[in-house]
N, C-alpha and C positions, 0 to 999 in steps of 0.2 A: 694894429689896433691896441689902444691903451686899455688897461684893466677897467678904467672908468667907462670908456665907450662900450666895452663888452657888457658891463652891467646894464647899461641903458638899453642897448640893442637886443641882447639875447635873454637876459634874466628878468628884467623888469620892463616890459614893453607896453603894458596897458596903463592908461591914465588912472590915477588915484591909488596905485599900488604903493605900498610903503617900503622904505629902505631903512635898515638899521645897521650901522657900521661900528665895530669896536676894534680899534687899532692900538698897538702899543704906543704910548706917548713918545718914547724916544725916537721912533721912526718919523714922526710928523711934528715934532716939537716946534720947529721953526717954519713949517710949511702948512699949518692949519688953514690959513686964509686962502692960499692958492688951491688947496684941496677942495675947500668949500666952493670956490669959484668954478673949478672944473666940473663939479657936480651940477651947479646951477646952469652952466653953459649947455649941458646935455639934457636939460629939462627937469631937473629936480628942484623943488622948493625945500630949503633946509628949515625944518621946524625947530630943532633944538641941537645945540652943540654943548657938550659937557666934557670937562677935563678933570680927571681924578689924578691921584699921585702916580698911577701907572698906565692909565688908558685915556684915549680920546674916543668919545662916543658922538656919533652924528646920526640924527634921525631926520628923515626926509620923506617927501611924497613926490611921485611922478606926476607931472602936469601934462 
């Protein structure tokens, strides 16, 4: 089970619960879009994505 599937199935299982992810930018610098798509595939609507000099922030809601 991937970490993203674990989040969806175990930690955030009820509709309309929120998700906030802060990841180091260097780990996902070229993979931001695929990471977003993975979250959307398992039932999250991405509300906001923000990249700073050091971090990638993703805010979403479980549908």
